[in-house]
C-alpha positions as CSV (number, residue, x, y, z in Angstrom):
1,M,18.4,0.3,24.9
2,R,21.9,0.9,26.3
3,G,20.7,4.0,28.2
4,M,17.8,2.1,29.9
5,P,18.3,0.5,33.3
6,K,19.0,-3.2,33.4
7,T,15.8,-4.0,35.3
8,F,13.7,-2.2,32.7
9,R,15.3,-4.2,29.9
10,L,14.8,-7.5,31.7
11,N,11.1,-6.6,32.4
12,L,10.7,-5.7,28.8
13,A,12.2,-8.9,27.6
14,F,10.0,-10.9,30.0
15,A,6.9,-9.1,28.8
16,L,7.8,-9.8,25.2
17,L,8.3,-13.5,26.0
18,V,4.9,-13.7,27.7
19,M,3.2,-12.0,24.8
20,L,4.9,-14.4,22.3
21,S,3.8,-17.4,24.4
22,F,0.1,-16.4,23.9
23,T,0.6,-15.7,20.2
24,S,0.1,-18.7,17.9
25,V,2.1,-19.0,14.8
26,Y,0.5,-20.9,12.0
27,I,2.9,-22.3,9.4
28,V,1.5,-23.6,6.2
29,S,3.1,-25.4,3.3
30,A,3.3,-23.9,-0.1
31,E,0.5,-26.2,-1.3
32,Q,-1.8,-25.0,1.5
33,N,-0.8,-21.4,0.9
34,K,-2.2,-21.4,-2.7
35,A,-5.1,-19.0,-3.1
36,S,-8.4,-20.6,-2.5
37,G,-12.0,-19.5,-1.8
38,I,-15.2,-21.1,-0.5
39,L,-16.6,-21.2,-4.1
40,D,-13.6,-23.1,-5.5
41,G,-14.6,-26.2,-7.4
42,M,-18.0,-24.8,-8.3
43,V,-19.3,-24.3,-11.9
44,F,-22.5,-22.5,-12.7
45,I,-24.1,-23.1,-16.1
46,G,-26.6,-20.5,-17.3
47,Q,-27.0,-17.5,-19.5
48,M,-25.6,-14.0,-19.6
49,G,-27.1,-11.0,-21.3
50,V,-28.7,-7.6,-21.1
51,S,-32.2,-7.7,-19.6
52,G,-34.8,-7.9,-22.3
53,E,-32.3,-9.0,-25.0
54,A,-31.2,-12.4,-26.3
55,A,-28.8,-14.0,-23.8
56,Y,-25.8,-16.2,-24.4
57,D,-25.0,-19.5,-22.9
58,D,-22.2,-19.1,-20.3
59,K,-20.4,-21.0,-17.7
60,L,-19.1,-19.3,-14.5
61,S,-16.2,-21.3,-12.9
62,F,-14.3,-20.9,-9.6
63,A,-10.9,-22.5,-8.9
64,N,-7.6,-21.6,-7.1
65,G,-9.1,-18.4,-5.6
66,Q,-10.0,-17.2,-9.1
67,F,-13.1,-17.1,-11.2
68,W,-13.9,-16.7,-14.9
69,S,-16.7,-16.7,-17.4
70,E,-16.4,-18.8,-20.6
71,I,-17.7,-15.8,-22.6
72,C,-15.2,-13.4,-21.1
73,I,-12.1,-15.7,-21.5
74,R,-13.1,-16.2,-25.2
75,C,-13.0,-12.4,-25.5
76,G,-9.5,-12.2,-24.0
77,F,-10.3,-11.5,-20.4
78,K,-8.1,-13.4,-17.9
79,P,-9.4,-15.1,-14.7
80,G,-9.6,-12.7,-11.7
81,K,-9.7,-12.9,-8.0
82,Y,-13.0,-13.1,-6.1
83,W,-14.1,-12.2,-2.6
84,T,-16.9,-13.7,-0.6
85,R,-18.9,-13.2,2.6
86,T,-21.4,-15.6,4.0
87,E,-24.7,-14.3,5.2
88,A,-28.1,-15.8,6.1
89,D,-29.4,-15.3,2.5
90,G,-26.4,-17.1,0.9
91,I,-22.9,-16.6,-0.2
92,H,-22.3,-13.1,-1.6
93,F,-19.3,-12.7,-3.9
94,R,-17.6,-10.0,-5.9
95,G,-14.9,-10.4,-8.6
96,E,-13.3,-8.5,-11.4
97,L,-12.0,-9.6,-14.8
98,Q,-9.6,-7.3,-16.6
99,G,-8.8,-7.3,-20.3
100,G,-7.9,-5.1,-23.3
101,F,-11.6,-4.4,-23.8
102,G,-12.3,-3.1,-20.4
103,E,-13.3,-4.5,-17.0
104,F,-16.1,-6.7,-15.8
105,V,-17.3,-6.4,-12.2
106,Y,-19.4,-9.4,-11.0
107,E,-21.5,-9.0,-7.9
108,G,-23.8,-11.9,-7.0
109,R,-25.3,-14.3,-4.6
110,I,-25.1,-18.1,-4.4
111,I,-28.0,-19.9,-2.7
112,D,-29.0,-23.5,-3.0
113,G,-26.9,-24.1,-6.1
114,Q,-28.2,-21.1,-7.9
115,A,-26.1,-18.1,-8.9
116,I,-27.8,-14.7,-9.5
117,V,-25.2,-12.2,-10.6
118,E,-25.1,-8.6,-11.8
119,V,-22.3,-7.9,-14.2
120,I,-21.1,-4.4,-15.1
121,W,-18.8,-3.9,-18.1
122,K,-17.0,-0.7,-18.5
123,K,-14.3,0.5,-20.8
124,Q,-12.6,3.8,-20.1
125,R,-11.5,5.9,-23.1
126,W,-9.6,9.1,-22.9
127,Y,-12.7,11.2,-23.4
128,W,-15.6,9.0,-22.2
129,T,-16.5,5.7,-20.5
130,S,-18.6,3.0,-22.2
131,G,-20.6,0.6,-20.1
132,R,-23.4,-2.0,-19.9
133,T,-25.2,-3.8,-17.2
134,L,-25.6,-7.5,-17.8
135,A,-27.0,-10.4,-15.7
136,F,-25.9,-14.0,-15.3
137,E,-28.2,-16.6,-13.9
138,G,-27.1,-20.2,-13.6
139,S,-27.1,-23.5,-11.6
140,T,-24.5,-26.0,-10.5
141,I,-24.5,-29.3,-12.3
142,A,-23.6,-32.4,-10.2
143,G,-20.2,-33.8,-11.2
144,Q,-19.2,-30.7,-13.1
145,S,-15.8,-29.2,-12.0
146,P,-13.8,-26.4,-13.4
147,Y,-10.6,-26.8,-15.4
148,P,-7.5,-25.1,-13.8
149,A,-7.3,-21.3,-13.9
150,N,-4.0,-21.4,-15.8
151,E,-5.8,-23.2,-18.6
152,A,-8.4,-20.4,-18.7
153,V,-5.5,-17.9,-19.0
154,Q,-4.2,-19.8,-22.0
155,I,-7.7,-19.8,-23.6
156,S,-7.8,-16.0,-23.2
157,I,-4.4,-15.5,-24.7
158,K,-5.3,-17.7,-27.7
159,A,-8.5,-15.7,-28.1
160,L,-6.6,-12.5,-28.6
161,Q,-4.4,-14.1,-31.2
162,G,-7.4,-15.1,-33.4
163,D,-10.7,-13.9,-34.5
164,L,-12.9,-12.9,-31.6
165,P,-16.6,-14.0,-31.4
166,D,-19.2,-11.4,-32.4
167,F,-20.5,-11.1,-28.8
168,C,-17.1,-9.6,-27.7
169,W,-18.2,-6.4,-29.4
């Protein structure tokens, strides 16, 4: 900046001040800055399974910008982040759960208190990848709210320390 004429430096400083005056800075508290999503606070109770086979009772919960399945956390999968977009036909969401037994990718739609979700499980091994396509369908229940995501993490850790349910395999 030293080699620039003084008028240029003044004009540049003035232009930066004008730009800053039109820029809004939004400061949030640590509490407001916690991850959150538009599905937070919702719980869907339903069933998950492979089409045409027996399904298992499951509960899909959303809190603190994360989601989890009761079945998955009991198999050692921790809560994962989810993303949403709102369209005319409902709220579309996508989320991923990671664990020692692979990855679950959830893609679904929420409309009028109903969740219709495709769930893809895959486990990569060094010479092949295993996978299954599952489905979850459920409804919200009035007055039902999720427990905190950190409690779901603790459940998944305890699951790995004990005997896993048969449906984990």
